[in-house]
Steps between C-alpha positions, in 0.01 A plus 500: 500500500485813285176692488284503189483846343153596377413756235312807615164599354674777309751256350224260402318781324815592307546136403154491347576794270511387140818569305452747212448343158785535255444636151471233230704448185485262208805273508654374180588136437687343791872444453647154545650621831162615627334171403774303675475713816121459507536121502779502760323739734178296490695182573641655817169655607330159476794338679476763774131428546560127542773571757267733693718800427221666302132459579183507287506829309724679752862598464673657201790378288662705225794487261672775308476471121721798423566847641161637617303194388400202714247219531298458820228271632145629480207549736249223574694231313558164669874457560459122468387518137636832371595493132739723299218700341372597848807707583493878453764684302593836652689740275602854595243504778209382281322164494425289195141557398246278673734381780460553874850499652564436867455789739873468577577613145612852597729371775662246267556770237668732752735220604591420140567868430716536811701178452592413139660173611174365640316284247222338706289590804257298709281607790317221678354385831640154580373392843814497713657809350175693534490408869813711546353792304198497731690481827769685691735202461808549284585248229869440566670361190825454693379161614583290191793565259288452186241742637749779552671443165171508306309755705750724683334701777123530455367854536156574644325791329189694610160394368412859407783520248315266265234765445649840578875458435577204272813680382642454852463125461690515171771708670527261796565195284784410265684199350704494823187509718241318285252395771257701709198427713229763483314524830166316495519465123748273325851391421667687214781323313727624220701285261743515210282241323159343555673194646713716730194678641317171545801336670520787747128472576539126564797552729320783680199282578707197605710725725190650662362150561831379648521798736140455617555128564831571677325732744293206626825316587663788684691819437605559139878507463614738221844478341762733642657798325813300417299239312303768316823671393631167367178446300522849352866452406438157346169549320399866488818701446 
């Protein structure tokens, strides 16, 4: 059994540091695209809560509106009942007046700037996936074909990067490697659409659960390199 990895006192202190407040701006009337994305994003946030992928007011889900503009969930808002008007619009690094965007706002913006093809991002703490982020055990996606196709290899990134080097997280991820676990923090998932990001989060959590349950039956048996090469040629080339 893999050992649980605990945060140090220094890391806990860093984690309690409040993110700097963004400057405010007065947004104009919402476009039809923005209104549609607000409704869709809230639908998936509520769905994620009911599937235990998002909890209470934790976790952040965002969607790109255009260029350097995106919508993101806000602080201290119940994910079970979130409504379109409770999302924050971020534009050119500023927040719509009166909104309190998630503390992950800066990280999401860096990822959008680095990867123009990414249209949605979610960071969350579903139970089984988070167990891997808080332990020395590796989440091997080469156990189930669907898992590898949807998730590819899952990177594990240092906890400290969230606070002192978020640009390294943006650099480490891409459309080809859209999933990462951040040590003792969360799962981070990128998608080409809101649905794509949500699908990957679902598959990630079901894979983590399957691997944990498999360990109670015996040694986990990953797919061999030949099978992985066939999957890449058939579905990912």
